[in-house]
PQR file of N, CA, C, O and H, with PARSE charges and radii, in Angstrom:
ATOM      1  N   MET A   1      33.300 -36.760 105.984 -0.4000 1.5000
ATOM      2  CA  MET A   1      31.645 -36.522 105.219 -0.0000 2.0000
ATOM      3  C   MET A   1      31.114 -35.298 104.410  0.5500 1.7000
ATOM      4  O   MET A   1      31.077 -34.170 104.902 -0.5500 1.4000
ATOM      5  N   SER A   2      30.734 -35.566 103.229 -0.4000 1.5000
ATOM      6  CA  SER A   2      29.562 -35.004 103.059 -0.0000 2.0000
ATOM      7  C   SER A   2      28.942 -34.553 103.731  0.5500 1.7000
ATOM      8  O   SER A   2      28.909 -35.039 104.862 -0.5500 1.4000
ATOM      9  H   SER A   2      30.764 -36.483 102.829  0.4000 1.0000
ATOM     10  N   THR A   3      27.929 -33.133 103.361 -0.4000 1.5000
ATOM     11  CA  THR A   3      26.439 -33.530 103.493 -0.0000 2.0000
ATOM     12  C   THR A   3      25.624 -34.461 102.560  0.5500 1.7000
ATOM     13  O   THR A   3      24.510 -34.734 103.007 -0.5500 1.4000
ATOM     14  H   THR A   3      27.956 -32.738 102.443  0.4000 1.0000
ATOM     15  N   GLU A   4      25.802 -34.773 101.876 -0.4000 1.5000
ATOM     16  CA  GLU A   4      24.984 -35.625 100.698 -0.0000 2.0000
ATOM     17  C   GLU A   4      25.596 -37.031 101.574  0.5500 1.7000
ATOM     18  O   GLU A   4      24.760 -37.867 101.916 -0.5500 1.4000
ATOM     19  H   GLU A   4      26.707 -34.551 101.513  0.4000 1.0000
ATOM     20  N   GLN A   5      26.862 -37.233 101.875 -0.4000 1.5000
ATOM     21  CA  GLN A   5      26.801 -38.482 102.212 -0.0000 2.0000
ATOM     22  C   GLN A   5      26.147 -38.745 103.302  0.5500 1.7000
ATOM     23  O   GLN A   5      25.337 -39.669 103.383 -0.5500 1.4000
ATOM     24  H   GLN A   5      27.541 -36.554 101.597  0.4000 1.0000
ATOM     25  N   ASP A   6      26.527 -37.708 104.544 -0.4000 1.5000
ATOM     26  CA  ASP A   6      25.440 -37.847 105.072 -0.0000 2.0000
ATOM     27  C   ASP A   6      23.183 -38.176 105.319  0.5500 1.7000
ATOM     28  O   ASP A   6      22.264 -38.565 106.040 -0.5500 1.4000
ATOM     29  H   ASP A   6      27.185 -36.957 104.479  0.4000 1.0000
ATOM     30  N   ASN A   7      23.580 -37.643 104.118 -0.4000 1.5000
ATOM     31  CA  ASN A   7      21.664 -37.152 104.019 -0.0000 2.0000
ATOM     32  C   ASN A   7      21.542 -38.534 103.493  0.5500 1.7000
ATOM     33  O   ASN A   7      20.623 -39.214 103.950 -0.5500 1.4000
ATOM     34  H   ASN A   7      24.326 -37.327 103.532  0.4000 1.0000
ATOM     35  N   LYS A   8      22.461 -39.138 102.453 -0.4000 1.5000
ATOM     36  CA  LYS A   8      22.374 -40.732 102.141 -0.0000 2.0000
ATOM     37  C   LYS A   8      21.880 -41.433 102.953  0.5500 1.7000
ATOM     38  O   LYS A   8      20.813 -42.045 102.908 -0.5500 1.4000
ATOM     39  H   LYS A   8      23.207 -38.586 102.082  0.4000 1.0000
ATOM     40  N   GLU A   9      23.023 -41.343 104.136 -0.4000 1.5000
ATOM     41  CA  GLU A   9      22.669 -42.383 105.087 -0.0000 2.0000
ATOM     42  C   GLU A   9      21.977 -42.640 106.119  0.5500 1.7000
ATOM     43  O   GLU A   9      21.884 -43.565 106.926 -0.5500 1.4000
ATOM     44  H   GLU A   9      23.890 -40.846 104.173  0.4000 1.0000
ATOM     45  N   ALA A  10      21.284 -41.172 105.858 -0.4000 1.5000
ATOM     46  CA  ALA A  10      19.745 -41.456 107.101 -0.0000 2.0000
ATOM     47  C   ALA A  10      18.804 -41.481 106.344  0.5500 1.7000
ATOM     48  O   ALA A  10      17.825 -41.570 107.085 -0.5500 1.4000
ATOM     49  H   ALA A  10      21.360 -40.421 105.202  0.4000 1.0000
ATOM     50  N   ILE A  11      18.196 -41.441 104.495 -0.4000 1.5000
ATOM     51  CA  ILE A  11      17.558 -41.556 104.315 -0.0000 2.0000
ATOM     52  C   ILE A  11      17.655 -43.484 104.250  0.5500 1.7000
ATOM     53  O   ILE A  11      16.479 -43.828 104.134 -0.5500 1.4000
ATOM     54  H   ILE A  11      18.991 -41.369 103.893  0.4000 1.0000
ATOM     55  N   ILE A  12      18.163 -44.215 104.267 -0.4000 1.5000
ATOM     56  CA  ILE A  12      18.557 -45.815 104.080 -0.0000 2.0000
ATOM     57  C   ILE A  12      18.645 -46.002 105.307  0.5500 1.7000
ATOM     58  O   ILE A  12      18.304 -47.152 105.582 -0.5500 1.4000
ATOM     59  H   ILE A  12      19.119 -43.936 104.361  0.4000 1.0000
ATOM     60  N   ARG A  13      19.067 -45.166 106.544 -0.4000 1.5000
ATOM     61  CA  ARG A  13      17.939 -45.636 107.831 -0.0000 2.0000
ATOM     62  C   ARG A  13      16.834 -45.367 108.173  0.5500 1.7000
ATOM     63  O   ARG A  13      16.364 -45.870 109.194 -0.5500 1.4000
ATOM     64  H   ARG A  13      19.344 -44.232 106.321  0.4000 1.0000
ATOM     65  N   ILE A  14      16.140 -44.505 107.408 -0.4000 1.5000
ATOM     66  CA  ILE A  14      14.689 -44.083 107.788 -0.0000 2.0000
ATOM     67  C   ILE A  14      13.933 -45.609 106.958  0.5500 1.7000
ATOM     68  O   ILE A  14      13.047 -46.264 107.507 -0.5500 1.4000
ATOM     69  H   ILE A  14      16.521 -44.097 106.579  0.4000 1.0000
ATOM     70  N   GLU A  15      14.409 -45.887 105.814 -0.4000 1.5000
ATOM     71  CA  GLU A  15      14.239 -46.857 104.955 -0.0000 2.0000
ATOM     72  C   GLU A  15      14.057 -48.249 105.942  0.5500 1.7000
ATOM     73  O   GLU A  15      12.997 -48.825 106.188 -0.5500 1.4000
ATOM     74  H   GLU A  15      15.128 -45.354 105.369  0.4000 1.0000
ATOM     75  N   GLY A  16      15.171 -48.537 106.337 -0.4000 1.5000
ATOM     76  CA  GLY A  16      15.236 -49.240 106.850 -0.0000 2.0000
ATOM     77  C   GLY A  16      14.211 -49.148 108.209  0.5500 1.7000
ATOM     78  O   GLY A  16      13.606 -50.125 108.648 -0.5500 1.4000
ATOM     79  H   GLY A  16      16.032 -48.069 106.138  0.4000 1.0000
ATOM     80  N   LYS A  17      14.167 -48.319 108.557 -0.4000 1.5000
ATOM     81  CA  LYS A  17      12.994 -48.189 109.757 -0.0000 2.0000
ATOM     82  C   LYS A  17      11.320 -48.337 108.799  0.5500 1.7000
ATOM     83  O   LYS A  17      10.433 -49.169 108.990 -0.5500 1.4000
ATOM     84  H   LYS A  17      14.658 -47.524 108.199  0.4000 1.0000
ATOM     85  N   LEU A  18      11.342 -47.716 108.239 -0.4000 1.5000
ATOM     86  CA  LEU A  18       9.709 -48.121 107.574 -0.0000 2.0000
ATOM     87  C   LEU A  18       9.742 -49.738 107.322  0.5500 1.7000
ATOM     88  O   LEU A  18       9.563 -50.421 108.331 -0.5500 1.4000
ATOM     89  H   LEU A  18      12.062 -47.040 108.084  0.4000 1.0000
ATOM     90  N   GLU A  19       9.870 -50.152 106.574 -0.4000 1.5000
ATOM     91  CA  GLU A  19      10.585 -51.530 106.377 -0.0000 2.0000
ATOM     92  C   GLU A  19      10.283 -52.259 107.708  0.5500 1.7000
ATOM     93  O   GLU A  19       9.411 -53.127 107.677 -0.5500 1.4000
ATOM     94  H   GLU A  19      10.016 -49.598 105.754  0.4000 1.0000
ATOM     95  N   LEU A  20      10.741 -52.067 108.554 -0.4000 1.5000
ATOM     96  CA  LEU A  20      10.440 -52.910 109.557 -0.0000 2.0000
ATOM     97  C   LEU A  20       9.244 -52.393 110.536  0.5500 1.7000
ATOM     98  O   LEU A  20       8.701 -53.281 111.193 -0.5500 1.4000
ATOM     99  H   LEU A  20      11.450 -51.362 108.580  0.4000 1.0000
ATOM    100  N   MET A  21       8.815 -51.191 110.697 -0.4000 1.5000
ATOM    101  CA  MET A  21       6.947 -51.178 111.104 -0.0000 2.0000
ATOM    102  C   MET A  21       6.300 -51.484 109.885  0.5500 1.7000
ATOM    103  O   MET A  21       5.127 -51.249 110.177 -0.5500 1.4000
ATOM    104  H   MET A  21       9.256 -50.468 110.164  0.4000 1.0000
ATOM    105  N   ASP A  22       6.306 -51.792 108.912 -0.4000 1.5000
ATOM    106  CA  ASP A  22       5.624 -52.503 108.179 -0.0000 2.0000
ATOM    107  C   ASP A  22       5.559 -53.898 108.113  0.5500 1.7000
ATOM    108  O   ASP A  22       4.623 -54.535 107.630 -0.5500 1.4000
ATOM    109  H   ASP A  22       7.258 -51.983 108.675  0.4000 1.0000
ATOM    110  N   SER A  23       6.940 -54.519 108.790 -0.4000 1.5000
ATOM    111  CA  SER A  23       6.735 -55.307 108.919 -0.0000 2.0000
ATOM    112  C   SER A  23       6.163 -56.003 110.048  0.5500 1.7000
ATOM    113  O   SER A  23       5.787 -57.176 110.041 -0.5500 1.4000
ATOM    114  H   SER A  23       7.700 -54.001 109.183  0.4000 1.0000
ATOM    115  N   LYS A  24       6.108 -54.867 111.418 -0.4000 1.5000
ATOM    116  CA  LYS A  24       5.130 -55.454 112.417 -0.0000 2.0000
ATOM    117  C   LYS A  24       3.659 -55.110 112.279  0.5500 1.7000
ATOM    118  O   LYS A  24       2.756 -55.556 112.988 -0.5500 1.4000
ATOM    119  H   LYS A  24       6.413 -53.915 111.424  0.4000 1.0000
ATOM    120  N   LEU A  25       3.542 -54.274 111.292 -0.4000 1.5000
ATOM    121  CA  LEU A  25       1.922 -53.717 110.920 -0.0000 2.0000
ATOM    122  C   LEU A  25       1.503 -54.990 110.630  0.5500 1.7000
ATOM    123  O   LEU A  25       0.663 -55.539 111.344 -0.5500 1.4000
ATOM    124  H   LEU A  25       4.276 -53.912 110.716  0.4000 1.0000
ATOM    125  N   GLY A  26       2.094 -55.658 109.443 -0.4000 1.5000
ATOM    126  CA  GLY A  26       1.655 -57.284 108.987 -0.0000 2.0000
ATOM    127  C   GLY A  26       1.293 -57.845 109.830  0.5500 1.7000
ATOM    128  O   GLY A  26       0.132 -58.181 110.065 -0.5500 1.4000
ATOM    129  H   GLY A  26       2.776 -55.212 108.863  0.4000 1.0000
ATOM    130  N   VAL A  27       2.553 -58.110 110.633 -0.4000 1.5000
ATOM    131  CA  VAL A  27       2.230 -59.192 111.622 -0.0000 2.0000
ATOM    132  C   VAL A  27       0.840 -58.951 112.793  0.5500 1.7000
ATOM    133  O   VAL A  27       0.176 -59.937 113.111 -0.5500 1.4000
ATOM    134  H   VAL A  27       3.496 -57.837 110.442  0.4000 1.0000
ATOM    135  N   LEU A  28       0.507 -57.575 113.363 -0.4000 1.5000
ATOM    136  CA  LEU A  28       0.169 -57.260 113.951 -0.0000 2.0000
ATOM    137  C   LEU A  28      -1.006 -57.619 113.234  0.5500 1.7000
ATOM    138  O   LEU A  28      -1.794 -58.411 113.750 -0.5500 1.4000
ATOM    139  H   LEU A  28       1.047 -56.774 113.105  0.4000 1.0000
ATOM    140  N   LYS A  29      -1.277 -57.013 111.823 -0.4000 1.5000
ATOM    141  CA  LYS A  29      -2.874 -57.453 111.237 -0.0000 2.0000
ATOM    142  C   LYS A  29      -3.497 -58.764 110.992  0.5500 1.7000
ATOM    143  O   LYS A  29      -4.663 -59.154 110.934 -0.5500 1.4000
ATOM    144  H   LYS A  29      -0.636 -56.369 111.404  0.4000 1.0000
ATOM    145  N   ASP A  30      -2.017 -59.472 110.834 -0.4000 1.5000
ATOM    146  CA  ASP A  30      -2.603 -60.769 110.696 -0.0000 2.0000
ATOM    147  C   ASP A  30      -2.794 -62.021 111.271  0.5500 1.7000
ATOM    148  O   ASP A  30      -3.408 -63.013 110.877 -0.5500 1.4000
ATOM    149  H   ASP A  30      -1.070 -59.155 110.882  0.4000 1.0000
ATOM    150  N   ASN A  31      -1.774 -61.651 112.871 -0.4000 1.5000
ATOM    151  CA  ASN A  31      -2.001 -62.488 113.560 -0.0000 2.0000
ATOM    152  C   ASN A  31      -2.362 -61.904 114.452  0.5500 1.7000
ATOM    153  O   ASN A  31      -3.592 -61.934 114.489 -0.5500 1.4000
ATOM    154  H   ASN A  31      -1.275 -60.845 113.191  0.4000 1.0000
ATOM    155  N   HIS A  32      -1.815 -61.193 115.472 -0.4000 1.5000
ATOM    156  CA  HIS A  32      -2.309 -60.813 116.743 -0.0000 2.0000
ATOM    157  C   HIS A  32      -4.297 -60.227 116.288  0.5500 1.7000
ATOM    158  O   HIS A  32      -5.149 -60.720 117.027 -0.5500 1.4000
ATOM    159  H   HIS A  32      -0.815 -61.170 115.442  0.4000 1.0000
ATOM    160  N   LEU A  33      -4.647 -59.562 115.500 -0.4000 1.5000
ATOM    161  CA  LEU A  33      -5.690 -59.054 115.421 -0.0000 2.0000
ATOM    162  C   LEU A  33      -7.223 -60.653 115.244  0.5500 1.7000
ATOM    163  O   LEU A  33      -8.225 -60.807 115.943 -0.5500 1.4000
ATOM    164  H   LEU A  33      -3.955 -59.162 114.899  0.4000 1.0000
ATOM    165  N   PHE A  34      -6.741 -61.473 114.093 -0.4000 1.5000
ATOM    166  CA  PHE A  34      -7.461 -62.526 114.263 -0.0000 2.0000
ATOM    167  C   PHE A  34      -7.311 -63.681 114.975  0.5500 1.7000
ATOM    168  O   PHE A  34      -7.706 -64.781 114.589 -0.5500 1.4000
ATOM    169  H   PHE A  34      -5.927 -61.348 113.525  0.4000 1.0000
ATOM    170  N   HIS A  35      -6.341 -63.299 116.756 -0.4000 1.5000
ATOM    171  CA  HIS A  35      -6.391 -64.189 117.744 -0.0000 2.0000
ATOM    172  C   HIS A  35      -7.337 -63.388 118.353  0.5500 1.7000
ATOM    173  O   HIS A  35      -8.263 -64.077 118.780 -0.5500 1.4000
ATOM    174  H   HIS A  35      -6.020 -62.405 117.070  0.4000 1.0000
ATOM    175  N   ILE A  36      -7.506 -61.925 118.613 -0.4000 1.5000
ATOM    176  CA  ILE A  36      -8.291 -61.095 119.568 -0.0000 2.0000
ATOM    177  C   ILE A  36      -9.513 -61.135 118.916  0.5500 1.7000
ATOM    178  O   ILE A  36     -10.450 -60.718 119.597 -0.5500 1.4000
ATOM    179  H   ILE A  36      -6.754 -61.365 118.266  0.4000 1.0000
ATOM    180  N   GLU A  37      -9.875 -61.655 117.387 -0.4000 1.5000
ATOM    181  CA  GLU A  37     -11.044 -61.113 116.878 -0.0000 2.0000
ATOM    182  C   GLU A  37     -11.637 -62.690 117.689  0.5500 1.7000
ATOM    183  O   GLU A  37     -12.499 -62.713 118.568 -0.5500 1.4000
ATOM    184  H   GLU A  37      -9.114 -61.994 116.835  0.4000 1.0000
ATOM    185  N   LYS A  38     -11.175 -63.479 117.325 -0.4000 1.5000
ATOM    186  CA  LYS A  38     -11.282 -64.869 117.673 -0.0000 2.0000
ATOM    187  C   LYS A  38     -12.045 -65.066 119.095  0.5500 1.7000
ATOM    188  O   LYS A  38     -13.149 -65.567 119.305 -0.5500 1.4000
ATOM    189  H   LYS A  38     -10.475 -63.460 116.611  0.4000 1.0000
ATOM    190  N   ASP A  39     -11.019 -64.463 120.086 -0.4000 1.5000
ATOM    191  CA  ASP A  39     -11.033 -64.438 121.566 -0.0000 2.0000
ATOM    192  C   ASP A  39     -12.743 -63.515 121.643  0.5500 1.7000
ATOM    193  O   ASP A  39     -13.493 -63.940 122.522 -0.5500 1.4000
ATOM    194  H   ASP A  39     -10.121 -64.056 119.915  0.4000 1.0000
ATOM    195  N   MET A  40     -13.076 -62.792 121.104 -0.4000 1.5000
ATOM    196  CA  MET A  40     -13.847 -61.569 121.459 -0.0000 2.0000
ATOM    197  C   MET A  40     -15.128 -62.625 120.614  0.5500 1.7000
ATOM    198  O   MET A  40     -16.272 -62.221 120.823 -0.5500 1.4000
ATOM    199  H   MET A  40     -12.468 -62.447 120.390  0.4000 1.0000
ATOM    200  N   ARG A  41     -15.008 -64.044 119.608 -0.4000 1.5000
ATOM    201  CA  ARG A  41     -16.151 -64.084 119.041 -0.0000 2.0000
ATOM    202  C   ARG A  41     -16.791 -64.893 120.004  0.5500 1.7000
ATOM    203  O   ARG A  41     -17.976 -64.687 120.263 -0.5500 1.4000
ATOM    204  H   ARG A  41     -14.078 -64.372 119.438  0.4000 1.0000
ATOM    205  N   GLN A  42     -15.733 -66.378 120.941 -0.4000 1.5000
ATOM    206  CA  GLN A  42     -15.560 -66.455 122.194 -0.0000 2.0000
ATOM    207  C   GLN A  42     -15.998 -65.851 123.204  0.5500 1.7000
ATOM    208  O   GLN A  42     -16.521 -66.776 123.826 -0.5500 1.4000
ATOM    209  H   GLN A  42     -14.770 -66.546 120.731  0.4000 1.0000
ATOM    210  N   LEU A  43     -16.094 -65.266 123.587 -0.4000 1.5000
ATOM    211  CA  LEU A  43     -16.435 -64.413 124.904 -0.0000 2.0000
ATOM    212  C   LEU A  43     -18.210 -63.854 124.453  0.5500 1.7000
ATOM    213  O   LEU A  43     -19.115 -63.770 125.284 -0.5500 1.4000
ATOM    214  H   LEU A  43     -15.669 -64.515 123.082  0.4000 1.0000
ATOM    215  N   ARG A  44     -18.332 -63.586 123.201 -0.4000 1.5000
ATOM    216  CA  ARG A  44     -19.614 -63.625 122.862 -0.0000 2.0000
ATOM    217  C   ARG A  44     -20.767 -63.889 122.640  0.5500 1.7000
ATOM    218  O   ARG A  44     -21.773 -63.223 122.397 -0.5500 1.4000
ATOM    219  H   ARG A  44     -17.597 -63.655 122.526  0.4000 1.0000
ATOM    220  N   ALA A  45     -20.442 -65.387 122.790 -0.4000 1.5000
ATOM    221  CA  ALA A  45     -20.656 -66.903 122.438 -0.0000 2.0000
ATOM    222  C   ALA A  45     -21.070 -67.042 123.860  0.5500 1.7000
ATOM    223  O   ALA A  45     -22.249 -67.305 124.099 -0.5500 1.4000
ATOM    224  H   ALA A  45     -19.625 -65.928 122.987  0.4000 1.0000
ATOM    225  N   LEU A  46     -19.947 -66.844 125.124 -0.4000 1.5000
ATOM    226  CA  LEU A  46     -20.304 -67.060 126.222 -0.0000 2.0000
ATOM    227  C   LEU A  46     -21.406 -66.452 126.705  0.5500 1.7000
ATOM    228  O   LEU A  46     -22.404 -67.026 127.142 -0.5500 1.4000
ATOM    229  H   LEU A  46     -18.989 -66.631 124.929  0.4000 1.0000
ATOM    230  N   VAL A  47     -21.136 -64.726 126.589 -0.4000 1.5000
ATOM    231  CA  VAL A  47     -22.700 -64.121 126.928 -0.0000 2.0000
ATOM    232  C   VAL A  47     -24.065 -64.399 127.188  0.5500 1.7000
ATOM    233  O   VAL A  47     -24.855 -64.331 128.130 -0.5500 1.4000
ATOM    234  H   VAL A  47     -20.325 -64.260 126.235  0.4000 1.0000
ATOM    235  N   TRP A  48     -24.028 -64.998 125.083 -0.4000 1.5000
ATOM    236  CA  TRP A  48     -25.455 -64.828 125.459 -0.0000 2.0000
ATOM    237  C   TRP A  48     -25.669 -66.187 125.320  0.5500 1.7000
ATOM    238  O   TRP A  48     -26.581 -66.433 124.531 -0.5500 1.4000
ATOM    239  H   TRP A  48     -23.387 -65.053 124.318  0.4000 1.0000
ATOM    240  N   PHE A  49     -25.015 -67.381 125.934 -0.4000 1.5000
ATOM    241  CA  PHE A  49     -25.144 -68.683 126.458 -0.0000 2.0000
ATOM    242  C   PHE A  49     -25.509 -68.652 128.212  0.5500 1.7000
ATOM    243  O   PHE A  49     -26.024 -69.577 128.839 -0.5500 1.4000
ATOM    244  H   PHE A  49     -24.274 -67.181 126.574  0.4000 1.0000
ATOM    245  N   ILE A  50     -25.079 -67.312 128.764 -0.4000 1.5000
ATOM    246  CA  ILE A  50     -25.400 -66.818 130.482 -0.0000 2.0000
ATOM    247  C   ILE A  50     -26.323 -66.787 130.283  0.5500 1.7000
ATOM    248  O   ILE A  50     -27.209 -67.532 130.703 -0.5500 1.4000
ATOM    249  H   ILE A  50     -24.662 -66.560 128.254  0.4000 1.0000
ATOM    250  N   GLY A  51     -26.436 -65.428 129.191 -0.4000 1.5000
ATOM    251  CA  GLY A  51     -27.869 -64.601 129.579 -0.0000 2.0000
ATOM    252  C   GLY A  51     -29.373 -65.270 129.000  0.5500 1.7000
ATOM    253  O   GLY A  51     -30.518 -64.897 129.255 -0.5500 1.4000
ATOM    254  H   GLY A  51     -25.716 -64.823 128.850  0.4000 1.0000
ATOM    255  N   THR A  52     -28.936 -66.311 128.195 -0.4000 1.5000
ATOM    256  CA  THR A  52     -30.241 -67.261 127.899 -0.0000 2.0000
ATOM    257  C   THR A  52     -30.493 -68.244 128.883  0.5500 1.7000
ATOM    258  O   THR A  52     -31.638 -68.680 129.004 -0.5500 1.4000
ATOM    259  H   THR A  52     -28.005 -66.614 127.988  0.4000 1.0000
ATOM    260  N   THR A  53     -29.528 -68.670 129.636 -0.4000 1.5000
ATOM    261  CA  THR A  53     -29.685 -69.932 131.008 -0.0000 2.0000
ATOM    262  C   THR A  53     -30.851 -68.827 132.039  0.5500 1.7000
ATOM    263  O   THR A  53     -31.994 -68.927 132.485 -0.5500 1.4000
ATOM    264  H   THR A  53     -28.598 -68.315 129.538  0.4000 1.0000
ATOM    265  N   VAL A  54     -29.596 -67.660 132.054 -0.4000 1.5000
ATOM    266  CA  VAL A  54     -30.383 -66.746 133.126 -0.0000 2.0000
ATOM    267  C   VAL A  54     -31.658 -66.606 132.958  0.5500 1.7000
ATOM    268  O   VAL A  54     -32.372 -66.731 133.953 -0.5500 1.4000
ATOM    269  H   VAL A  54     -28.667 -67.578 131.692  0.4000 1.0000
ATOM    270  N   PHE A  55     -32.215 -66.336 131.764 -0.4000 1.5000
ATOM    271  CA  PHE A  55     -33.397 -66.128 130.952 -0.0000 2.0000
ATOM    272  C   PHE A  55     -34.440 -67.159 131.263  0.5500 1.7000
ATOM    273  O   PHE A  55     -35.434 -67.119 131.988 -0.5500 1.4000
ATOM    274  H   PHE A  55     -31.635 -66.234 130.956  0.4000 1.0000
ATOM    275  N   ALA A  56     -33.869 -68.190 130.424 -0.4000 1.5000
ATOM    276  CA  ALA A  56     -34.516 -69.854 130.938 -0.0000 2.0000
ATOM    277  C   ALA A  56     -35.644 -69.734 132.264  0.5500 1.7000
ATOM    278  O   ALA A  56     -36.848 -69.737 132.521 -0.5500 1.4000
ATOM    279  H   ALA A  56     -33.062 -68.222 129.836  0.4000 1.0000
ATOM    280  N   GLN A  57     -33.683 -69.583 133.153 -0.4000 1.5000
ATOM    281  CA  GLN A  57     -34.781 -70.001 134.775 -0.0000 2.0000
ATOM    282  C   GLN A  57     -35.275 -68.856 135.039  0.5500 1.7000
ATOM    283  O   GLN A  57     -36.221 -69.187 135.755 -0.5500 1.4000
ATOM    284  H   GLN A  57     -32.705 -69.581 132.944  0.4000 1.0000
ATOM    285  N   MET A  58     -35.320 -67.345 134.946 -0.4000 1.5000
ATOM    286  CA  MET A  58     -36.399 -66.380 135.209 -0.0000 2.0000
ATOM    287  C   MET A  58     -37.689 -66.839 134.745  0.5500 1.7000
ATOM    288  O   MET A  58     -38.594 -66.944 135.573 -0.5500 1.4000
ATOM    289  H   MET A  58     -34.551 -67.076 134.365  0.4000 1.0000
ATOM    290  N   MET A  59     -37.913 -67.154 133.419 -0.4000 1.5000
ATOM    291  CA  MET A  59     -39.431 -67.481 132.916 -0.0000 2.0000
ATOM    292  C   MET A  59     -39.707 -68.861 133.791  0.5500 1.7000
ATOM    293  O   MET A  59     -40.838 -68.890 134.277 -0.5500 1.4000
ATOM    294  H   MET A  59     -37.178 -67.069 132.747  0.4000 1.0000
ATOM    295  N   PHE A  60     -39.019 -69.806 134.027 -0.4000 1.5000
ATOM    296  CA  PHE A  60     -39.153 -70.919 134.766 -0.0000 2.0000
ATOM    297  C   PHE A  60     -39.875 -70.900 136.390  0.5500 1.7000
ATOM    298  O   PHE A  60     -40.698 -71.651 136.914 -0.5500 1.4000
ATOM    299  H   PHE A  60     -38.101 -69.783 133.632  0.4000 1.0000
ATOM    300  N   ILE A  61     -39.159 -69.694 136.883 -0.4000 1.5000
ATOM    301  CA  ILE A  61     -39.734 -69.553 138.040 -0.0000 2.0000
ATOM    302  C   ILE A  61     -40.987 -68.548 137.879  0.5500 1.7000
ATOM    303  O   ILE A  61     -41.745 -68.536 138.849 -0.5500 1.4000
ATOM    304  H   ILE A  61     -38.490 -69.085 136.457  0.4000 1.0000
ATOM    305  N   VAL A  62     -41.350 -67.616 136.687 -0.4000 1.5000
ATOM    306  CA  VAL A  62     -42.427 -67.259 137.204 -0.0000 2.0000
ATOM    307  C   VAL A  62     -43.962 -67.667 136.587  0.5500 1.7000
ATOM    308  O   VAL A  62     -45.113 -67.337 136.873 -0.5500 1.4000
ATOM    309  H   VAL A  62     -40.735 -67.626 135.899  0.4000 1.0000
ATOM    310  N   LEU A  63     -43.262 -68.672 135.463 -0.4000 1.5000
ATOM    311  CA  LEU A  63     -44.443 -70.007 134.713 -0.0000 2.0000
ATOM    312  C   LEU A  63     -44.708 -70.538 136.156  0.5500 1.7000
ATOM    313  O   LEU A  63     -45.858 -70.317 136.535 -0.5500 1.4000
ATOM    314  H   LEU A  63     -42.327 -68.940 135.231  0.4000 1.0000
ATOM    315  N   ARG A  64     -43.729 -71.331 137.240 -0.4000 1.5000
ATOM    316  CA  ARG A  64     -43.852 -71.915 138.182 -0.0000 2.0000
ATOM    317  C   ARG A  64     -44.591 -70.922 139.273  0.5500 1.7000
ATOM    318  O   ARG A  64     -45.203 -71.705 139.999 -0.5500 1.4000
ATOM    319  H   ARG A  64     -42.795 -71.511 136.932  0.4000 1.0000
ATOM    320  N   THR A  65     -44.780 -69.869 139.642 -0.4000 1.5000
ATOM    321  CA  THR A  65     -45.500 -69.043 140.636 -0.0000 2.0000
ATOM    322  C   THR A  65     -46.330 -69.367 140.079  0.5500 1.7000
ATOM    323  O   THR A  65     -46.915 -70.293 140.641 -0.5500 1.4000
ATOM    324  H   THR A  65     -44.283 -69.233 139.052  0.4000 1.0000
ATOM    325  N   PHE A  66     -46.903 -68.960 138.831 -0.4000 1.5000
ATOM    326  CA  PHE A  66     -48.504 -68.686 138.419 -0.0000 2.0000
ATOM    327  C   PHE A  66     -49.524 -70.033 138.431  0.5500 1.7000
ATOM    328  O   PHE A  66     -50.744 -69.936 138.565 -0.5500 1.4000
ATOM    329  H   PHE A  66     -46.428 -68.208 138.375  0.4000 1.0000
ATOM    330  N   MET A  67     -48.830 -71.248 138.273 -0.4000 1.5000
ATOM    331  CA  MET A  67     -49.322 -72.332 138.383 -0.0000 2.0000
ATOM    332  C   MET A  67     -49.079 -73.355 139.708  0.5500 1.7000
ATOM    333  O   MET A  67     -49.625 -74.458 139.744 -0.5500 1.4000
ATOM    334  H   MET A  67     -47.839 -71.327 138.165  0.4000 1.0000
TER
END
């Protein structure tokens, strides 16, 4: 085979790999990051709920000691 033919085959292989990588990045961006962001929102809401509950209990104890 000539060098030119080898180069063409190498370019075709590289283009195929680039298309595969583009496809995988699209799946990562569109699917996985959405679910990670959703989980982070749920965790943030849980942390706020727990923090508010602890703060309310602490305020209850403080007010109860002064009365």
